[in-house]
Legacy VTK file of the C-alpha trace (Angstrom):
# vtk DataFile Version 3.0
C-alpha trace
ASCII
DATASET POLYDATA
POINTS 358 float
103.217 94.442 185.044
99.766 94.545 183.711
99.063 93.293 179.992
98.223 95.837 177.235
94.358 96.183 176.833
93.377 94.506 173.315
92.167 97.251 171.413
91.878 97.593 167.635
94.487 100.267 167.964
96.818 97.945 168.922
96.448 95.447 166.210
96.320 98.225 163.702
100.082 98.750 165.073
100.772 94.938 164.937
99.612 94.498 161.485
102.430 97.335 160.379
104.522 94.049 160.375
103.083 92.465 157.462
104.649 93.707 154.663
102.937 93.197 151.245
104.764 90.492 148.831
107.447 91.806 147.102
107.410 95.598 148.733
108.993 97.364 151.514
105.719 98.659 152.467
103.083 96.851 155.082
99.454 96.131 154.601
98.319 99.196 156.886
100.241 102.178 154.859
98.865 100.534 151.635
94.933 100.807 153.002
94.345 97.302 152.698
92.851 96.881 156.446
89.257 97.883 155.884
88.018 97.293 159.711
89.333 96.095 163.026
86.619 94.505 165.634
87.403 93.531 168.887
84.624 91.710 170.936
83.914 90.488 174.415
86.194 87.543 175.383
88.976 88.156 172.993
87.178 87.570 169.749
88.879 89.549 166.537
87.672 90.370 163.651
90.611 91.375 160.799
88.230 92.891 157.500
90.848 93.359 154.847
90.105 94.223 150.943
92.424 93.521 148.666
92.744 94.221 144.489
95.281 91.697 142.939
95.499 89.622 139.847
97.721 87.214 141.817
95.547 84.715 144.174
98.624 83.879 146.172
98.592 87.518 147.295
95.498 87.487 149.725
96.769 84.069 150.437
100.194 85.382 151.937
98.560 88.161 153.980
96.067 86.058 155.107
98.609 83.400 157.053
100.891 86.400 158.042
97.970 88.397 159.486
96.671 85.300 161.308
100.250 84.674 162.902
100.830 87.756 163.970
97.330 89.106 165.553
97.163 85.350 167.294
100.278 86.150 169.142
98.843 89.201 171.130
98.109 88.853 174.432
93.911 88.644 174.834
93.132 87.298 171.814
91.348 83.822 172.222
89.317 83.579 168.732
90.649 85.075 165.122
88.572 85.457 162.226
90.054 87.357 158.864
87.798 88.362 156.473
89.077 89.322 153.029
87.208 90.589 150.267
89.205 89.916 147.159
88.609 91.503 143.703
90.731 91.414 140.333
91.691 94.797 139.178
90.138 97.261 137.224
91.543 97.868 133.584
92.565 101.506 134.212
95.082 101.974 136.995
95.903 104.883 139.000
97.571 104.733 142.283
94.696 104.430 145.296
94.713 102.681 148.631
92.731 99.366 147.966
95.112 98.545 144.265
97.445 95.972 144.196
100.563 98.320 144.378
102.275 95.974 141.573
99.847 97.683 139.175
100.724 101.043 139.774
102.545 101.684 137.134
102.700 104.306 134.639
103.808 104.615 130.883
106.809 106.464 129.668
105.182 109.746 127.932
105.956 109.323 123.995
106.816 105.415 124.019
104.926 102.618 122.931
107.097 99.474 123.906
109.376 100.013 126.853
111.835 97.140 127.568
114.401 96.535 130.369
117.669 94.881 129.557
118.988 93.182 132.902
121.313 91.079 134.477
121.773 89.868 138.081
125.355 90.356 138.085
127.984 92.743 136.167
130.601 91.653 133.569
128.059 89.601 131.460
127.988 92.291 129.068
124.510 93.826 129.545
125.587 97.397 128.112
126.946 96.043 124.923
124.125 94.095 124.848
121.455 97.311 124.831
123.523 99.198 122.740
123.676 96.694 120.084
119.994 95.594 120.506
118.501 99.604 119.879
120.710 99.890 117.015
119.499 96.648 115.330
115.737 97.497 116.188
116.593 101.184 114.497
118.015 99.092 111.293
114.943 97.462 111.107
113.155 100.688 110.825
111.604 101.567 114.296
112.495 104.808 115.850
114.475 103.720 119.328
115.738 105.534 122.307
117.826 104.242 124.535
118.153 104.988 128.373
121.194 104.610 130.408
120.133 103.940 134.185
123.460 102.841 135.665
124.011 105.591 137.127
126.987 104.651 138.829
128.655 103.448 136.071
127.176 104.826 132.868
129.008 103.576 129.541
127.046 104.713 126.691
128.358 107.861 125.958
131.453 105.793 125.308
129.484 103.445 123.131
127.807 105.358 120.993
131.026 108.128 120.702
129.282 110.920 121.910
130.295 113.945 124.290
127.217 116.326 123.210
125.141 117.497 126.682
121.097 116.619 126.539
119.298 120.118 125.984
116.486 121.374 127.961
112.730 121.828 126.250
110.715 124.483 127.012
108.535 122.200 129.683
111.905 122.154 131.396
112.386 118.271 130.163
115.474 116.700 129.262
116.155 116.540 125.342
118.160 113.643 124.595
121.120 113.268 122.184
120.766 111.514 119.016
123.945 109.144 117.896
123.681 106.273 115.139
120.169 106.832 114.909
119.519 106.420 118.529
117.970 108.881 120.945
120.315 108.559 123.875
120.143 109.788 127.356
122.828 108.687 130.110
124.469 110.025 133.064
127.589 109.910 131.269
126.678 112.813 129.301
126.069 115.136 131.904
129.373 114.518 134.137
132.959 114.324 132.762
134.799 111.366 132.121
136.700 110.730 135.687
133.963 112.382 137.845
132.424 109.535 139.963
128.503 109.395 140.730
128.800 109.539 144.364
125.265 109.647 145.515
123.598 107.441 147.988
120.743 105.265 146.665
117.716 107.466 147.722
119.709 110.534 145.321
120.158 107.997 142.810
116.607 106.614 143.056
115.460 110.368 142.737
117.758 110.661 139.475
116.123 107.414 137.877
112.773 108.881 138.021
113.387 111.919 136.482
115.273 110.191 133.638
111.988 108.301 133.484
109.349 110.882 133.656
111.477 114.291 132.356
112.064 113.370 129.084
110.958 114.243 125.540
111.015 111.091 123.811
109.392 112.842 120.580
107.554 109.503 119.843
109.153 106.169 120.240
108.421 102.671 118.999
111.104 101.316 121.276
112.539 102.372 125.026
115.410 100.239 125.632
116.329 100.479 129.472
119.999 99.619 130.212
119.541 98.585 133.765
122.298 98.606 136.251
123.292 95.178 137.340
121.670 93.379 140.638
118.498 93.694 141.986
118.371 96.607 144.518
117.250 100.062 144.944
116.638 101.638 141.614
115.793 97.892 139.949
112.582 97.858 142.320
111.338 101.759 141.397
111.733 100.776 137.876
109.918 97.526 138.266
107.349 98.874 140.538
106.325 102.105 138.816
106.987 101.653 134.836
104.623 99.816 132.740
107.494 97.590 130.769
106.351 95.666 127.535
108.913 92.954 129.503
112.076 92.306 130.587
115.254 90.965 128.406
117.609 88.846 130.746
121.481 88.630 129.506
123.687 86.055 130.993
126.607 84.321 130.069
126.591 80.445 129.512
128.095 79.644 132.839
126.331 78.661 136.000
127.582 80.935 138.093
126.070 83.629 136.189
122.879 81.854 135.086
122.508 81.691 139.519
122.150 85.725 139.635
120.643 85.744 136.296
117.601 83.681 137.842
117.535 86.379 140.417
117.032 88.917 138.033
114.166 86.880 136.735
112.693 86.375 140.202
112.472 90.377 140.228
110.654 90.630 137.403
108.110 87.591 138.008
107.468 88.751 141.644
106.102 92.262 139.815
104.122 90.063 136.876
106.343 91.892 134.204
106.439 89.345 131.051
110.211 87.888 130.895
110.553 88.521 126.809
113.599 85.867 126.659
117.077 85.510 127.673
120.356 86.347 125.650
123.265 84.394 126.284
126.221 86.772 125.606
129.843 85.519 125.026
128.301 82.279 123.699
131.323 81.020 122.141
134.173 82.229 120.352
135.725 81.437 116.879
139.028 81.298 116.289
139.914 83.451 113.427
142.891 81.661 112.464
141.312 78.402 111.844
137.772 78.768 112.040
137.643 76.217 115.260
134.601 77.005 117.989
135.840 77.553 121.627
133.172 77.370 124.604
135.119 79.269 127.053
132.570 80.038 129.871
130.383 76.622 128.936
127.983 75.579 126.596
124.265 75.596 126.358
123.521 77.313 130.016
121.295 79.894 128.297
119.286 77.251 126.534
118.963 75.162 129.478
117.939 77.990 131.616
115.095 79.079 129.007
113.567 75.784 128.841
113.451 75.701 132.518
111.897 79.368 132.646
109.615 78.690 129.710
110.687 81.643 128.065
112.766 81.778 124.292
116.109 81.876 124.309
116.485 84.936 121.705
119.927 84.583 120.832
123.285 83.622 121.478
126.315 85.952 121.253
129.653 85.430 120.323
132.615 86.452 122.191
134.276 88.777 119.397
136.799 91.064 119.363
135.617 93.560 117.283
132.359 93.402 119.263
134.809 95.038 122.017
136.745 97.190 119.991
133.540 98.685 118.021
132.357 100.037 121.744
135.555 101.278 122.619
135.656 103.118 119.119
131.489 104.588 119.864
130.623 102.599 116.893
128.413 99.358 118.245
128.948 96.683 116.201
125.398 96.296 115.114
125.902 99.071 112.895
128.089 96.685 110.880
126.695 94.568 107.524
124.642 91.494 109.240
126.187 89.475 105.941
129.777 90.637 106.979
129.906 90.518 110.760
127.859 87.198 112.503
127.814 89.247 115.551
125.733 91.830 114.076
123.523 88.820 112.196
122.599 87.642 115.650
121.655 90.761 116.883
119.119 91.534 114.162
117.780 88.224 115.246
117.319 89.297 118.244
115.484 92.255 117.597
113.186 90.712 114.877
112.594 88.066 117.232
111.206 90.855 120.085
109.582 92.948 117.427
107.671 90.348 116.657
106.667 89.031 119.870
105.151 92.861 120.629
102.937 92.736 117.787
105.439 94.802 115.732
LINES 1 359
358 0 1 2 3 4 5 6 7 8 9 10 11 12 13 14 15 16 17 18 19 20 21 22 23 24 25 26 27 28 29 30 31 32 33 34 35 36 37 38 39 40 41 42 43 44 45 46 47 48 49 50 51 52 53 54 55 56 57 58 59 60 61 62 63 64 65 66 67 68 69 70 71 72 73 74 75 76 77 78 79 80 81 82 83 84 85 86 87 88 89 90 91 92 93 94 95 96 97 98 99 100 101 102 103 104 105 106 107 108 109 110 111 112 113 114 115 116 117 118 119 120 121 122 123 124 125 126 127 128 129 130 131 132 133 134 135 136 137 138 139 140 141 142 143 144 145 146 147 148 149 150 151 152 153 154 155 156 157 158 159 160 161 162 163 164 165 166 167 168 169 170 171 172 173 174 175 176 177 178 179 180 181 182 183 184 185 186 187 188 189 190 191 192 193 194 195 196 197 198 199 200 201 202 203 204 205 206 207 208 209 210 211 212 213 214 215 216 217 218 219 220 221 222 223 224 225 226 227 228 229 230 231 232 233 234 235 236 237 238 239 240 241 242 243 244 245 246 247 248 249 250 251 252 253 254 255 256 257 258 259 260 261 262 263 264 265 266 267 268 269 270 271 272 273 274 275 276 277 278 279 280 281 282 283 284 285 286 287 288 289 290 291 292 293 294 295 296 297 298 299 300 301 302 303 304 305 306 307 308 309 310 311 312 313 314 315 316 317 318 319 320 321 322 323 324 325 326 327 328 329 330 331 332 333 334 335 336 337 338 339 340 341 342 343 344 345 346 347 348 349 350 351 352 353 354 355 356 357
């Protein structure tokens, strides 16, 4: 059986196996292959054009194109030429743009902050709810978008069952609770009803929540991300112009391992890490005032130093934080002079506002 003839079409087909760094799509579908020339004697020239602010991107693509094309039968000589440009300041989706820059702002919102964790159970939603309240108490207009489609909890934490409205433009109108504009799947379904949908449909819900909501002018929109680094997280980091991400962890190593994965996801698409929050950091015994480091000590601080980002705060493990969440009254609403947890969240909110120039 004779070998297939070496043609530009054959080479282009082989290049569909080369993925753009951090994406599931290939360099051909992104339109990065400018030209392919096959000369006599098996001499091949591949011309690529790439716009990226990351110098590692063209290097990665060059190495993978070389590796793939050299394996094709009949290739005797290979030149891969890359025309590399820094991205332009105004970005719209086009074939030669860096896909990491194909992001748009959320209409009516000044700063979008993603609150994320690599694993569940570290109190990410509790942190999101109380951070939103703490920013609001500083005088900012704040919204909270619950993107945990499968396990929404914000309706309970804010003590509301009000259904979102619909504007004349057929956009969602968030409900308002404790001074926060709130949107959550938990406000649209019965409490006991599961959200039994596959990944693509869940991603579509997220896209609708991000695009079709009339926020009415916010200083901050807090995104309560689902745990992990799956479809929903990828949709957000690839399409939303985030001011940055806040990573929530607990002090023990098993949580820090997953926190690093969340950090890696944001770093891959060059989203700033605004800092780490160490939740359930310590427990103060109410009877004797002794401090117990139930989940270990100093893990968040060491990880923040390793990553070169601020440790925004250490939130104690506290019974009232849990009870306030269950009762629909976030603990950050308490007097910071009377509640060390409320004071801790006020400190985190102040640091974030300062970082973002507010």
